[in-house]
HTML snippet that shows the backbone in 3Dmol.js (N, CA, C, O; Angstrom):
<script src="https://3Dmol.org/build/3Dmol-min.js"></script>
<div id="view" style="width:600px;height:400px;position:relative"></div>
<script>
const pdb = `
ATOM      1  N   PRO A   1       0.571  -1.404  -0.336  1.00  0.00           N
ATOM      2  CA  PRO A   1       0.058   0.167  -0.145  1.00  0.00           C
ATOM      3  C   PRO A   1       1.294   1.358  -0.173  1.00  0.00           C
ATOM      4  O   PRO A   1       2.496   1.488   0.057  1.00  0.00           O
ATOM      5  N   ILE A   2      -0.054   2.217  -0.683  1.00  0.00           N
ATOM      6  CA  ILE A   2       0.945   3.752  -0.642  1.00  0.00           C
ATOM      7  C   ILE A   2       0.196   4.497   0.932  1.00  0.00           C
ATOM      8  O   ILE A   2      -1.008   4.741   1.016  1.00  0.00           O
ATOM      9  N   ILE A   3       1.185   4.758   2.048  1.00  0.00           N
ATOM     10  CA  ILE A   3       0.889   5.218   3.105  1.00  0.00           C
ATOM     11  C   ILE A   3       0.960   6.930   2.951  1.00  0.00           C
ATOM     12  O   ILE A   3       1.940   7.460   2.427  1.00  0.00           O
ATOM     13  N   GLY A   4       0.226   7.433   3.280  1.00  0.00           N
ATOM     14  CA  GLY A   4       0.455   8.857   3.488  1.00  0.00           C
ATOM     15  C   GLY A   4       0.787   9.830   2.089  1.00  0.00           C
ATOM     16  O   GLY A   4       1.120   9.644   0.919  1.00  0.00           O
ATOM     17  N   GLN A   5       0.454  11.043   3.046  1.00  0.00           N
ATOM     18  CA  GLN A   5       0.462  12.047   1.635  1.00  0.00           C
ATOM     19  C   GLN A   5       1.727  11.998   0.876  1.00  0.00           C
ATOM     20  O   GLN A   5       1.867  11.130   0.015  1.00  0.00           O
ATOM     21  N   GLU A   6       2.646  12.841   1.116  1.00  0.00           N
ATOM     22  CA  GLU A   6       3.997  12.449   0.416  1.00  0.00           C
ATOM     23  C   GLU A   6       4.080  11.168  -0.267  1.00  0.00           C
ATOM     24  O   GLU A   6       4.624  11.097  -1.369  1.00  0.00           O
ATOM     25  N   ALA A   7       3.554  10.099   0.334  1.00  0.00           N
ATOM     26  CA  ALA A   7       4.057   8.583  -0.724  1.00  0.00           C
ATOM     27  C   ALA A   7       3.120   9.159  -2.117  1.00  0.00           C
ATOM     28  O   ALA A   7       3.490   9.388  -3.268  1.00  0.00           O
ATOM     29  N   ILE A   8       1.642   9.289  -1.408  1.00  0.00           N
ATOM     30  CA  ILE A   8       0.714   9.175  -2.846  1.00  0.00           C
ATOM     31  C   ILE A   8       0.824  10.379  -3.560  1.00  0.00           C
ATOM     32  O   ILE A   8       0.451  10.332  -4.733  1.00  0.00           O
ATOM     33  N   VAL A   9       1.352  11.703  -3.026  1.00  0.00           N
ATOM     34  CA  VAL A   9       2.039  12.426  -4.477  1.00  0.00           C
ATOM     35  C   VAL A   9       2.625  12.141  -5.099  1.00  0.00           C
ATOM     36  O   VAL A   9       2.356  12.378  -6.276  1.00  0.00           O
ATOM     37  N   ALA A  10       3.870  11.416  -4.757  1.00  0.00           N
ATOM     38  CA  ALA A  10       4.823  10.695  -5.065  1.00  0.00           C
ATOM     39  C   ALA A  10       4.278   9.880  -6.317  1.00  0.00           C
ATOM     40  O   ALA A  10       4.375  10.132  -7.518  1.00  0.00           O
ATOM     41  N   TYR A  11       3.710   8.888  -5.693  1.00  0.00           N
ATOM     42  CA  TYR A  11       3.249   7.894  -6.609  1.00  0.00           C
ATOM     43  C   TYR A  11       2.131   8.447  -7.710  1.00  0.00           C
ATOM     44  O   TYR A  11       1.952   7.968  -8.830  1.00  0.00           O
ATOM     45  N   LEU A  12       1.555   9.363  -7.228  1.00  0.00           N
ATOM     46  CA  LEU A  12       0.510  10.313  -8.949  1.00  0.00           C
ATOM     47  C   LEU A  12       1.765  10.748  -9.656  1.00  0.00           C
ATOM     48  O   LEU A  12       1.773  10.575 -10.875  1.00  0.00           O
ATOM     49  N   GLU A  13       2.758  11.248  -9.134  1.00  0.00           N
ATOM     50  CA  GLU A  13       3.465  12.390 -10.335  1.00  0.00           C
ATOM     51  C   GLU A  13       4.182  11.593 -10.998  1.00  0.00           C
ATOM     52  O   GLU A  13       4.735  11.952 -12.037  1.00  0.00           O
ATOM     53  N   GLU A  14       4.320  10.050 -10.371  1.00  0.00           N
ATOM     54  CA  GLU A  14       4.847   9.215 -11.442  1.00  0.00           C
ATOM     55  C   GLU A  14       3.998   8.493 -12.283  1.00  0.00           C
ATOM     56  O   GLU A  14       4.042   8.643 -13.504  1.00  0.00           O
ATOM     57  N   GLU A  15       3.315   7.808 -11.792  1.00  0.00           N
ATOM     58  CA  GLU A  15       2.374   7.199 -12.888  1.00  0.00           C
ATOM     59  C   GLU A  15       1.120   7.790 -13.184  1.00  0.00           C
ATOM     60  O   GLU A  15       0.480   7.086 -13.966  1.00  0.00           O
ATOM     61  N   ALA A  16       0.644   8.638 -12.904  1.00  0.00           N
ATOM     62  CA  ALA A  16      -0.323   9.421 -13.308  1.00  0.00           C
ATOM     63  C   ALA A  16       0.097  10.803 -14.791  1.00  0.00           C
ATOM     64  O   ALA A  16      -0.783  11.260 -15.520  1.00  0.00           O
ATOM     65  N   THR A  17       1.065  11.057 -14.855  1.00  0.00           N
ATOM     66  CA  THR A  17       1.420  11.942 -15.524  1.00  0.00           C
ATOM     67  C   THR A  17       1.026  12.233 -16.735  1.00  0.00           C
ATOM     68  O   THR A  17       1.514  11.402 -17.501  1.00  0.00           O
ATOM     69  N   GLY A  18       0.214  13.204 -17.439  1.00  0.00           N
ATOM     70  CA  GLY A  18      -0.347  12.852 -18.691  1.00  0.00           C
ATOM     71  C   GLY A  18      -2.064  12.230 -18.271  1.00  0.00           C
ATOM     72  O   GLY A  18      -2.415  11.475 -19.178  1.00  0.00           O
ATOM     73  N   MET A  19      -2.859  12.320 -17.477  1.00  0.00           N
ATOM     74  CA  MET A  19      -3.832  11.667 -17.535  1.00  0.00           C
ATOM     75  C   MET A  19      -4.541  12.605 -16.947  1.00  0.00           C
ATOM     76  O   MET A  19      -4.124  13.315 -16.031  1.00  0.00           O
ATOM     77  N   ALA A  20      -6.084  12.672 -17.641  1.00  0.00           N
ATOM     78  CA  ALA A  20      -6.507  13.453 -17.169  1.00  0.00           C
ATOM     79  C   ALA A  20      -8.140  12.751 -16.488  1.00  0.00           C
ATOM     80  O   ALA A  20      -8.584  11.772 -17.087  1.00  0.00           O
ATOM     81  N   LEU A  21      -8.786  13.189 -15.506  1.00  0.00           N
ATOM     82  CA  LEU A  21      -8.959  12.685 -14.724  1.00  0.00           C
ATOM     83  C   LEU A  21     -10.873  13.430 -14.684  1.00  0.00           C
ATOM     84  O   LEU A  21     -11.104  14.604 -14.396  1.00  0.00           O
ATOM     85  N   ASN A  22     -11.684  12.663 -14.949  1.00  0.00           N
ATOM     86  CA  ASN A  22     -13.114  13.214 -15.460  1.00  0.00           C
ATOM     87  C   ASN A  22     -14.144  13.174 -14.386  1.00  0.00           C
ATOM     88  O   ASN A  22     -15.308  13.406 -14.713  1.00  0.00           O
ATOM     89  N   PRO A  23     -13.908  12.953 -13.356  1.00  0.00           N
ATOM     90  CA  PRO A  23     -15.585  12.116 -12.528  1.00  0.00           C
ATOM     91  C   PRO A  23     -16.820  12.661 -12.869  1.00  0.00           C
ATOM     92  O   PRO A  23     -16.771  13.853 -13.174  1.00  0.00           O
ATOM     93  N   ARG A  24     -17.600  12.281 -12.893  1.00  0.00           N
ATOM     94  CA  ARG A  24     -19.275  12.762 -13.444  1.00  0.00           C
ATOM     95  C   ARG A  24     -20.265  12.759 -12.245  1.00  0.00           C
ATOM     96  O   ARG A  24     -21.081  13.634 -11.955  1.00  0.00           O
ATOM     97  N   GLU A  25     -19.950  11.276 -11.447  1.00  0.00           N
ATOM     98  CA  GLU A  25     -21.384  11.684 -10.430  1.00  0.00           C
ATOM     99  C   GLU A  25     -20.726  10.724  -9.662  1.00  0.00           C
ATOM    100  O   GLU A  25     -19.740  10.034  -9.922  1.00  0.00           O
ATOM    101  N   GLY A  26     -21.757  10.826  -8.224  1.00  0.00           N
ATOM    102  CA  GLY A  26     -21.203  10.606  -6.803  1.00  0.00           C
ATOM    103  C   GLY A  26     -21.790  10.160  -5.909  1.00  0.00           C
ATOM    104  O   GLY A  26     -22.858  10.751  -5.749  1.00  0.00           O
ATOM    105  N   ARG A  27     -21.602   9.313  -5.158  1.00  0.00           N
ATOM    106  CA  ARG A  27     -22.528   8.765  -3.930  1.00  0.00           C
ATOM    107  C   ARG A  27     -21.997   8.781  -2.637  1.00  0.00           C
ATOM    108  O   ARG A  27     -20.775   8.644  -2.676  1.00  0.00           O
ATOM    109  N   VAL A  28     -22.439   8.893  -1.525  1.00  0.00           N
ATOM    110  CA  VAL A  28     -22.089   9.129  -0.477  1.00  0.00           C
ATOM    111  C   VAL A  28     -22.949   7.932   0.691  1.00  0.00           C
ATOM    112  O   VAL A  28     -24.085   8.031   1.155  1.00  0.00           O
ATOM    113  N   THR A  29     -21.919   6.846   0.911  1.00  0.00           N
ATOM    114  CA  THR A  29     -22.582   6.319   2.051  1.00  0.00           C
ATOM    115  C   THR A  29     -22.815   6.572   3.444  1.00  0.00           C
ATOM    116  O   THR A  29     -21.825   7.303   3.464  1.00  0.00           O
ATOM    117  N   SER A  30     -23.146   6.617   4.394  1.00  0.00           N
ATOM    118  CA  SER A  30     -23.121   6.817   5.631  1.00  0.00           C
ATOM    119  C   SER A  30     -22.241   5.218   6.256  1.00  0.00           C
ATOM    120  O   SER A  30     -22.267   4.694   5.143  1.00  0.00           O
ATOM    121  N   LEU A  31     -21.802   4.544   6.808  1.00  0.00           N
ATOM    122  CA  LEU A  31     -21.300   3.511   7.543  1.00  0.00           C
ATOM    123  C   LEU A  31     -21.230   3.773   9.170  1.00  0.00           C
ATOM    124  O   LEU A  31     -21.494   4.683   9.955  1.00  0.00           O
ATOM    125  N   SER A  32     -20.687   2.352   9.207  1.00  0.00           N
ATOM    126  CA  SER A  32     -20.739   2.931  11.081  1.00  0.00           C
ATOM    127  C   SER A  32     -19.587   3.396  11.924  1.00  0.00           C
ATOM    128  O   SER A  32     -18.393   3.393  11.627  1.00  0.00           O
ATOM    129  N   GLU A  33     -20.037   3.706  12.780  1.00  0.00           N
ATOM    130  CA  GLU A  33     -18.945   4.482  14.020  1.00  0.00           C
ATOM    131  C   GLU A  33     -18.478   6.327  12.904  1.00  0.00           C
ATOM    132  O   GLU A  33     -17.421   6.949  13.005  1.00  0.00           O
ATOM    133  N   GLY A  34     -19.341   6.593  12.249  1.00  0.00           N
ATOM    134  CA  GLY A  34     -19.220   8.038  11.456  1.00  0.00           C
ATOM    135  C   GLY A  34     -18.643   7.897  10.289  1.00  0.00           C
ATOM    136  O   GLY A  34     -18.695   8.775   9.428  1.00  0.00           O
ATOM    137  N   TYR A  35     -17.933   6.600  10.114  1.00  0.00           N
ATOM    138  CA  TYR A  35     -17.021   6.423   8.350  1.00  0.00           C
ATOM    139  C   TYR A  35     -18.275   6.827   7.194  1.00  0.00           C
ATOM    140  O   TYR A  35     -19.480   6.753   7.434  1.00  0.00           O
ATOM    141  N   LEU A  36     -17.691   7.244   5.965  1.00  0.00           N
ATOM    142  CA  LEU A  36     -18.462   7.373   4.598  1.00  0.00           C
ATOM    143  C   LEU A  36     -17.591   6.401   3.924  1.00  0.00           C
ATOM    144  O   LEU A  36     -16.487   5.895   4.120  1.00  0.00           O
ATOM    145  N   GLU A  37     -18.495   6.346   3.083  1.00  0.00           N
ATOM    146  CA  GLU A  37     -18.085   5.388   1.896  1.00  0.00           C
ATOM    147  C   GLU A  37     -18.261   6.237   0.635  1.00  0.00           C
ATOM    148  O   GLU A  37     -19.487   6.300   0.545  1.00  0.00           O
ATOM    149  N   VAL A  38     -17.782   6.884  -0.328  1.00  0.00           N
ATOM    150  CA  VAL A  38     -17.501   7.833  -1.279  1.00  0.00           C
ATOM    151  C   VAL A  38     -17.213   6.850  -2.881  1.00  0.00           C
ATOM    152  O   VAL A  38     -16.207   6.224  -3.215  1.00  0.00           O
ATOM    153  N   GLN A  39     -18.304   7.008  -3.493  1.00  0.00           N
ATOM    154  CA  GLN A  39     -17.749   6.000  -4.849  1.00  0.00           C
ATOM    155  C   GLN A  39     -18.478   7.408  -5.953  1.00  0.00           C
ATOM    156  O   GLN A  39     -19.479   8.125  -5.931  1.00  0.00           O
ATOM    157  N   VAL A  40     -17.245   7.209  -6.849  1.00  0.00           N
ATOM    158  CA  VAL A  40     -17.430   8.227  -8.375  1.00  0.00           C
ATOM    159  C   VAL A  40     -16.956   7.298  -9.508  1.00  0.00           C
ATOM    160  O   VAL A  40     -16.125   6.402  -9.654  1.00  0.00           O
ATOM    161  N   GLY A  41     -17.870   7.935 -10.229  1.00  0.00           N
ATOM    162  CA  GLY A  41     -17.716   6.957 -11.442  1.00  0.00           C
ATOM    163  C   GLY A  41     -17.196   8.231 -12.307  1.00  0.00           C
ATOM    164  O   GLY A  41     -17.460   9.391 -11.991  1.00  0.00           O
ATOM    165  N   GLY A  42     -16.437   7.869 -13.415  1.00  0.00           N
ATOM    166  CA  GLY A  42     -15.958   8.798 -14.768  1.00  0.00           C
ATOM    167  C   GLY A  42     -15.477   8.160 -15.976  1.00  0.00           C
ATOM    168  O   GLY A  42     -15.789   7.232 -16.723  1.00  0.00           O
ATOM    169  N   GLN A  43     -14.480   9.158 -15.838  1.00  0.00           N
ATOM    170  CA  GLN A  43     -13.633   8.598 -16.935  1.00  0.00           C
ATOM    171  C   GLN A  43     -12.022   9.210 -17.018  1.00  0.00           C
ATOM    172  O   GLN A  43     -11.745  10.399 -17.175  1.00  0.00           O
ATOM    173  N   VAL A  44     -11.186   8.255 -16.894  1.00  0.00           N
ATOM    174  CA  VAL A  44      -9.523   8.312 -17.069  1.00  0.00           C
ATOM    175  C   VAL A  44      -9.612   8.313 -18.421  1.00  0.00           C
ATOM    176  O   VAL A  44      -9.998   7.389 -19.137  1.00  0.00           O
ATOM    177  N   GLN A  45      -9.028  10.000 -18.920  1.00  0.00           N
ATOM    178  CA  GLN A  45      -8.401   9.696 -20.284  1.00  0.00           C
ATOM    179  C   GLN A  45      -6.669  10.008 -20.445  1.00  0.00           C
ATOM    180  O   GLN A  45      -6.115  10.888 -19.785  1.00  0.00           O
ATOM    181  N   THR A  46      -5.920   9.099 -21.466  1.00  0.00           N
ATOM    182  CA  THR A  46      -4.643   8.957 -21.369  1.00  0.00           C
ATOM    183  C   THR A  46      -4.495   9.609 -22.669  1.00  0.00           C
ATOM    184  O   THR A  46      -5.485  10.100 -23.211  1.00  0.00           O
ATOM    185  N   SER A  47      -3.124   9.664 -23.318  1.00  0.00           N
ATOM    186  CA  SER A  47      -2.906   9.931 -24.525  1.00  0.00           C
ATOM    187  C   SER A  47      -3.152   8.880 -25.735  1.00  0.00           C
ATOM    188  O   SER A  47      -3.701   9.077 -26.819  1.00  0.00           O
ATOM    189  N   TRP A  48      -2.585   7.732 -25.221  1.00  0.00           N
ATOM    190  CA  TRP A  48      -3.280   6.387 -25.930  1.00  0.00           C
ATOM    191  C   TRP A  48      -4.813   5.934 -25.943  1.00  0.00           C
ATOM    192  O   TRP A  48      -5.376   5.421 -26.910  1.00  0.00           O
ATOM    193  N   PHE A  49      -5.417   6.226 -24.642  1.00  0.00           N
ATOM    194  CA  PHE A  49      -6.759   5.781 -24.647  1.00  0.00           C
ATOM    195  C   PHE A  49      -7.819   6.607 -23.799  1.00  0.00           C
ATOM    196  O   PHE A  49      -7.379   7.614 -23.245  1.00  0.00           O
ATOM    197  N   GLY A  50      -8.846   6.375 -23.672  1.00  0.00           N
ATOM    198  CA  GLY A  50      -9.370   6.865 -22.664  1.00  0.00           C
ATOM    199  C   GLY A  50     -10.400   5.402 -21.600  1.00  0.00           C
ATOM    200  O   GLY A  50     -10.985   4.684 -22.411  1.00  0.00           O
ATOM    201  N   ILE A  51     -10.600   5.042 -20.436  1.00  0.00           N
ATOM    202  CA  ILE A  51     -11.494   4.312 -20.063  1.00  0.00           C
ATOM    203  C   ILE A  51     -12.356   4.526 -18.951  1.00  0.00           C
ATOM    204  O   ILE A  51     -11.936   5.280 -18.073  1.00  0.00           O
ATOM    205  N   ASN A  52     -13.523   3.990 -18.812  1.00  0.00           N
ATOM    206  CA  ASN A  52     -14.204   4.603 -17.504  1.00  0.00           C
ATOM    207  C   ASN A  52     -13.746   3.581 -16.296  1.00  0.00           C
ATOM    208  O   ASN A  52     -13.320   2.437 -16.134  1.00  0.00           O
ATOM    209  N   VAL A  53     -14.090   4.665 -15.614  1.00  0.00           N
ATOM    210  CA  VAL A  53     -13.866   3.609 -13.618  1.00  0.00           C
ATOM    211  C   VAL A  53     -14.718   4.211 -12.873  1.00  0.00           C
ATOM    212  O   VAL A  53     -15.374   5.167 -13.286  1.00  0.00           O
ATOM    213  N   ALA A  54     -14.819   3.742 -11.710  1.00  0.00           N
ATOM    214  CA  ALA A  54     -15.135   3.846 -10.684  1.00  0.00           C
ATOM    215  C   ALA A  54     -14.274   4.306  -9.650  1.00  0.00           C
ATOM    216  O   ALA A  54     -13.472   3.386  -9.486  1.00  0.00           O
ATOM    217  N   TRP A  55     -14.027   5.149  -8.934  1.00  0.00           N
ATOM    218  CA  TRP A  55     -13.385   5.444  -7.231  1.00  0.00           C
ATOM    219  C   TRP A  55     -14.167   5.332  -6.650  1.00  0.00           C
ATOM    220  O   TRP A  55     -15.320   5.682  -6.900  1.00  0.00           O
ATOM    221  N   MET A  56     -13.635   4.636  -5.390  1.00  0.00           N
ATOM    222  CA  MET A  56     -14.548   4.515  -3.862  1.00  0.00           C
ATOM    223  C   MET A  56     -13.172   4.906  -3.115  1.00  0.00           C
ATOM    224  O   MET A  56     -12.002   4.625  -3.378  1.00  0.00           O
ATOM    225  N   PHE A  57     -13.737   5.631  -2.129  1.00  0.00           N
ATOM    226  CA  PHE A  57     -12.993   6.012  -1.112  1.00  0.00           C
ATOM    227  C   PHE A  57     -13.608   5.880   0.059  1.00  0.00           C
ATOM    228  O   PHE A  57     -14.791   6.214  -0.006  1.00  0.00           O
ATOM    229  N   ILE A  58     -12.970   5.231   1.942  1.00  0.00           N
ATOM    230  CA  ILE A  58     -13.427   5.305   2.636  1.00  0.00           C
ATOM    231  C   ILE A  58     -12.892   6.457   3.648  1.00  0.00           C
ATOM    232  O   ILE A  58     -11.738   6.449   4.078  1.00  0.00           O
ATOM    233  N   LEU A  59     -13.686   7.278   3.927  1.00  0.00           N
ATOM    234  CA  LEU A  59     -13.224   8.499   4.689  1.00  0.00           C
ATOM    235  C   LEU A  59     -13.378   7.869   6.279  1.00  0.00           C
ATOM    236  O   LEU A  59     -13.996   6.831   6.518  1.00  0.00           O
ATOM    237  N   ASN A  60     -12.597   8.821   7.458  1.00  0.00           N
ATOM    238  CA  ASN A  60     -13.097   8.401   8.586  1.00  0.00           C
ATOM    239  C   ASN A  60     -14.022   9.215   9.057  1.00  0.00           C
ATOM    240  O   ASN A  60     -14.705   9.984   8.381  1.00  0.00           O
ATOM    241  N   PRO A  61     -14.087   8.967  10.939  1.00  0.00           N
ATOM    242  CA  PRO A  61     -14.926  10.574  11.269  1.00  0.00           C
ATOM    243  C   PRO A  61     -14.220  11.664  11.471  1.00  0.00           C
ATOM    244  O   PRO A  61     -14.769  12.528  12.155  1.00  0.00           O
ATOM    245  N   HIS A  62     -12.599  11.987  10.864  1.00  0.00           N
ATOM    246  CA  HIS A  62     -12.284  12.929  10.489  1.00  0.00           C
ATOM    247  C   HIS A  62     -12.286  13.401   9.104  1.00  0.00           C
ATOM    248  O   HIS A  62     -11.463  14.279   8.847  1.00  0.00           O
ATOM    249  N   ARG A  63     -12.991  13.024   8.230  1.00  0.00           N
ATOM    250  CA  ARG A  63     -12.802  12.705   6.680  1.00  0.00           C
ATOM    251  C   ARG A  63     -11.667  13.330   6.039  1.00  0.00           C
ATOM    252  O   ARG A  63     -11.428  14.314   5.339  1.00  0.00           O
ATOM    253  N   GLN A  64     -10.777  11.886   6.822  1.00  0.00           N
ATOM    254  CA  GLN A  64      -9.362  12.040   6.331  1.00  0.00           C
ATOM    255  C   GLN A  64      -9.938  10.037   5.702  1.00  0.00           C
ATOM    256  O   GLN A  64     -10.665   9.198   6.234  1.00  0.00           O
ATOM    257  N   ILE A  65      -8.901  10.045   4.012  1.00  0.00           N
ATOM    258  CA  ILE A  65      -9.393   8.808   3.442  1.00  0.00           C
ATOM    259  C   ILE A  65      -8.365   7.530   4.301  1.00  0.00           C
ATOM    260  O   ILE A  65      -7.213   7.546   4.736  1.00  0.00           O
ATOM    261  N   GLU A  66      -9.318   6.620   4.268  1.00  0.00           N
ATOM    262  CA  GLU A  66      -8.672   5.871   5.332  1.00  0.00           C
ATOM    263  C   GLU A  66      -8.345   3.901   3.924  1.00  0.00           C
ATOM    264  O   GLU A  66      -7.776   2.813   4.013  1.00  0.00           O
ATOM    265  N   ARG A  67      -9.014   4.522   3.107  1.00  0.00           N
ATOM    266  CA  ARG A  67      -8.705   3.405   1.831  1.00  0.00           C
ATOM    267  C   ARG A  67      -9.381   4.145   0.994  1.00  0.00           C
ATOM    268  O   ARG A  67     -10.324   4.934   1.066  1.00  0.00           O
ATOM    269  N   ALA A  68      -8.425   3.550  -0.139  1.00  0.00           N
ATOM    270  CA  ALA A  68      -9.450   3.925  -1.728  1.00  0.00           C
ATOM    271  C   ALA A  68      -8.682   2.771  -2.813  1.00  0.00           C
ATOM    272  O   ALA A  68      -7.591   2.206  -2.887  1.00  0.00           O
ATOM    273  N   GLY A  69     -10.236   2.817  -3.747  1.00  0.00           N
ATOM    274  CA  GLY A  69      -9.627   1.619  -4.856  1.00  0.00           C
ATOM    275  C   GLY A  69      -9.928   2.543  -5.945  1.00  0.00           C
ATOM    276  O   GLY A  69     -10.191   3.722  -6.184  1.00  0.00           O
ATOM    277  N   ILE A  70      -9.775   1.534  -6.417  1.00  0.00           N
ATOM    278  CA  ILE A  70      -9.873   2.385  -8.579  1.00  0.00           C
ATOM    279  C   ILE A  70     -10.376   0.628  -9.497  1.00  0.00           C
ATOM    280  O   ILE A  70      -9.561  -0.286  -9.626  1.00  0.00           O
ATOM    281  N   LYS A  71     -11.775   0.556  -9.980  1.00  0.00           N
ATOM    282  CA  LYS A  71     -12.335   0.011 -11.066  1.00  0.00           C
ATOM    283  C   LYS A  71     -12.281   0.090 -12.275  1.00  0.00           C
ATOM    284  O   LYS A  71     -12.991   0.970 -12.762  1.00  0.00           O
ATOM    285  N   LEU A  72     -11.510  -0.699 -13.171  1.00  0.00           N
ATOM    286  CA  LEU A  72     -11.891  -0.485 -14.514  1.00  0.00           C
ATOM    287  C   LEU A  72     -13.079  -1.106 -14.757  1.00  0.00           C
ATOM    288  O   LEU A  72     -13.424  -2.263 -14.518  1.00  0.00           O
ATOM    289  N   LEU A  73     -13.924   0.204 -15.484  1.00  0.00           N
ATOM    290  CA  LEU A  73     -15.279  -0.179 -16.026  1.00  0.00           C
ATOM    291  C   LEU A  73     -15.570  -0.502 -17.598  1.00  0.00           C
ATOM    292  O   LEU A  73     -16.212   0.194 -18.385  1.00  0.00           O
ATOM    293  N   ALA A  74     -14.893  -1.809 -17.852  1.00  0.00           N
ATOM    294  CA  ALA A  74     -14.513  -1.803 -19.255  1.00  0.00           C
ATOM    295  C   ALA A  74     -14.477  -3.352 -19.742  1.00  0.00           C
ATOM    296  O   ALA A  74     -13.673  -4.136 -19.240  1.00  0.00           O
ATOM    297  N   SER A  75     -15.533  -3.805 -20.900  1.00  0.00           N
ATOM    298  CA  SER A  75     -15.620  -5.197 -21.245  1.00  0.00           C
ATOM    299  C   SER A  75     -14.341  -6.126 -21.511  1.00  0.00           C
ATOM    300  O   SER A  75     -13.380  -5.432 -21.843  1.00  0.00           O
ATOM    301  N   PRO A  76     -14.062  -7.452 -21.464  1.00  0.00           N
ATOM    302  CA  PRO A  76     -12.762  -7.680 -22.082  1.00  0.00           C
ATOM    303  C   PRO A  76     -12.249  -7.053 -23.734  1.00  0.00           C
ATOM    304  O   PRO A  76     -11.116  -6.877 -24.183  1.00  0.00           O
ATOM    305  N   GLU A  77     -13.279  -6.881 -24.205  1.00  0.00           N
ATOM    306  CA  GLU A  77     -13.367  -6.333 -26.212  1.00  0.00           C
ATOM    307  C   GLU A  77     -12.316  -4.953 -26.053  1.00  0.00           C
ATOM    308  O   GLU A  77     -11.226  -4.865 -26.618  1.00  0.00           O
ATOM    309  N   GLU A  78     -12.986  -3.788 -25.044  1.00  0.00           N
ATOM    310  CA  GLU A  78     -13.005  -2.841 -24.827  1.00  0.00           C
ATOM    311  C   GLU A  78     -11.437  -2.554 -24.384  1.00  0.00           C
ATOM    312  O   GLU A  78     -10.832  -1.534 -24.716  1.00  0.00           O
ATOM    313  N   LEU A  79     -10.708  -3.945 -23.336  1.00  0.00           N
ATOM    314  CA  LEU A  79      -9.767  -3.651 -22.902  1.00  0.00           C
ATOM    315  C   LEU A  79      -8.619  -4.378 -24.078  1.00  0.00           C
ATOM    316  O   LEU A  79      -7.491  -3.933 -24.291  1.00  0.00           O
ATOM    317  N   LEU A  80      -9.027  -5.183 -24.525  1.00  0.00           N
ATOM    318  CA  LEU A  80      -7.982  -5.866 -26.154  1.00  0.00           C
ATOM    319  C   LEU A  80      -7.883  -4.574 -26.651  1.00  0.00           C
ATOM    320  O   LEU A  80      -6.762  -4.190 -26.985  1.00  0.00           O
ATOM    321  N   ASN A  81      -9.099  -3.615 -26.800  1.00  0.00           N
ATOM    322  CA  ASN A  81      -8.747  -2.766 -28.105  1.00  0.00           C
ATOM    323  C   ASN A  81      -7.525  -1.762 -27.783  1.00  0.00           C
ATOM    324  O   ASN A  81      -6.686  -1.330 -28.574  1.00  0.00           O
ATOM    325  N   ILE A  82      -7.638  -1.546 -26.593  1.00  0.00           N
ATOM    326  CA  ILE A  82      -6.189  -0.710 -25.789  1.00  0.00           C
ATOM    327  C   ILE A  82      -4.718  -1.268 -26.305  1.00  0.00           C
ATOM    328  O   ILE A  82      -3.688  -0.669 -25.996  1.00  0.00           O
ATOM    329  N   ARG A  83      -4.709  -2.253 -26.973  1.00  0.00           N
ATOM    330  CA  ARG A  83      -3.193  -2.406 -27.037  1.00  0.00           C
ATOM    331  C   ARG A  83      -3.503  -2.457 -28.489  1.00  0.00           C
ATOM    332  O   ARG A  83      -2.373  -2.675 -28.928  1.00  0.00           O
ATOM    333  N   ARG A  84      -4.047  -2.418 -29.215  1.00  0.00           N
ATOM    334  CA  ARG A  84      -3.939  -1.899 -30.514  1.00  0.00           C
ATOM    335  C   ARG A  84      -4.067  -0.226 -30.949  1.00  0.00           C
ATOM    336  O   ARG A  84      -3.955   0.116 -32.126  1.00  0.00           O
TER     337      ARG A  84
END
`;
const viewer = $3Dmol.createViewer("view");
viewer.addModel(pdb, "pdb");
viewer.setStyle({}, {cartoon: {color: "spectrum"}});
viewer.zoomTo();
viewer.render();
</script>
């Protein structure tokens, strides 16, 4: 896992250069003990391809990110076309 603000910034500067993140819609769900689950759908665009994604964040009661995840929302055919 990548932990801490500085580590996250360094990771994104190295791995996400040239990516445009385009969030479209979001949903917040209350969890137990003051935690929130935030789900955001959108698209990531690179110079080579664009793909639909879903971001998921778990926020603690202080609204700090405890966990984050990204799902690619693409069919196998769409993923195969990225290589071409």
